[in-house]
C-alpha positions as CSV (number, residue, x, y, z in Angstrom):
1,M,134.1,127.3,324.9
2,E,131.5,128.2,322.5
3,A,128.4,125.6,321.8
4,P,128.5,123.4,318.0
5,A,126.9,124.8,315.3
6,R,123.2,122.9,314.6
7,A,122.8,121.7,311.2
8,R,119.7,123.1,309.8
9,S,116.9,121.3,308.5
10,I,116.1,120.4,305.4
11,N,113.1,122.4,305.3
12,D,114.9,125.3,306.7
13,A,117.4,125.0,304.3
14,L,114.9,124.9,301.1
15,S,112.8,128.2,302.7
16,D,116.2,129.6,303.2
17,F,117.4,128.9,299.7
18,I,114.1,130.0,297.8
19,V,114.0,133.2,299.5
20,A,117.9,133.9,299.0
21,L,117.6,132.5,295.2
22,N,114.7,135.0,294.9
23,R,116.4,138.0,296.2
24,Q,119.7,137.3,294.1
25,A,117.5,137.1,290.7
26,K,116.4,140.3,291.6
27,A,120.0,141.9,292.4
28,R,121.5,140.2,289.3
29,S,118.8,140.9,286.9
30,V,118.0,137.4,286.8
31,V,114.0,136.3,285.9
32,L,113.5,133.1,287.4
33,E,110.2,131.9,285.2
34,R,109.9,128.3,287.1
35,I,111.6,126.5,290.3
36,G,110.3,123.4,290.7
37,T,110.7,119.4,292.1
38,A,110.3,116.0,290.5
39,A,108.1,115.1,293.1
40,N,104.4,114.6,292.8
41,Q,102.9,118.6,292.7
42,Q,99.6,117.4,293.9
43,Q,101.1,115.0,297.0
44,A,103.0,118.3,297.9
45,A,100.2,121.0,298.4
46,F,98.7,118.4,301.4
47,S,102.6,117.9,302.9
48,G,105.4,119.8,304.2
49,P,108.6,120.5,302.0
50,E,110.2,117.3,303.2
51,V,108.0,115.0,301.1
52,F,110.3,116.8,297.9
53,A,113.9,115.2,300.3
54,R,115.4,112.3,299.4
55,E,118.1,110.7,301.9
56,V,121.3,111.0,300.6
57,P,123.6,107.5,300.7
58,M,125.6,106.6,303.4
59,T,124.5,109.2,306.0
60,A,122.2,106.3,307.8
61,G,118.8,108.9,306.8
62,H,120.6,111.9,308.6
63,I,121.1,113.6,305.7
64,R,118.2,115.0,303.1
65,A,118.6,116.5,299.8
66,V,116.4,117.7,297.4
67,R,116.8,118.6,294.0
68,L,115.8,121.8,292.1
69,S,115.1,122.4,288.8
70,L,115.7,126.3,287.6
71,R,114.6,127.7,284.6
72,G,115.1,131.4,283.5
73,R,116.8,133.9,281.5
74,Y,119.2,137.1,281.7
75,S,120.1,140.5,280.2
76,D,123.7,140.7,281.3
77,Y,126.2,138.0,280.8
78,P,128.3,138.8,283.9
79,Q,125.6,139.7,286.1
80,F,124.2,136.0,285.2
81,K,127.6,134.4,286.2
82,R,127.9,136.7,289.5
83,F,124.3,135.0,290.0
84,L,125.7,131.4,289.4
85,D,128.3,132.6,292.1
86,D,125.5,133.1,294.8
87,V,123.6,130.3,293.2
88,V,126.9,127.8,294.5
89,Y,127.6,129.2,297.5
90,L,123.9,128.6,298.5
91,S,123.9,124.8,297.3
92,A,125.4,122.1,294.6
93,I,125.0,122.7,290.7
94,Q,124.3,119.6,289.1
95,S,123.7,120.6,285.8
96,L,123.5,123.5,283.6
97,K,122.2,124.7,280.2
98,L,122.3,127.8,278.3
99,S,120.5,128.9,275.5
100,G,120.7,132.0,274.4
101,D,119.4,134.1,277.0
102,H,117.6,131.2,278.8
103,F,119.0,128.8,281.1
104,E,118.1,125.5,282.7
105,A,119.9,124.5,286.1
106,S,119.9,121.8,288.3
107,T,120.6,122.5,291.9
108,E,120.7,120.4,295.3
109,I,119.6,121.6,299.1
110,Y,121.3,119.7,301.9
111,G,120.0,119.4,305.4
112,V,119.3,117.2,308.3
113,A,115.8,115.1,308.2
114,P,113.5,116.9,310.4
């Protein structure tokens, strides 16, 4: 019998997402101009990534989520669509706004409390 899979901590999920997002953006010719959060940036400089996380309701504080805002541009729509497919595989897109060859998106990453 196989051991049950371990849930990823929110810290690991967030760092894995950022690495994969940058890799996929480069592979799909997407330029990421900004990846940010609504959290206090000064506080984040002195803490770990968990300061960005909020508790997901009805999980007794066990599951945490980080909402990130992404901003960038693309040169080829079919490649951008593939990039979005990559992002959907890695996270939950909450909103997407396109204007010409620029985009803004809000996405959430989930993990367990550290």
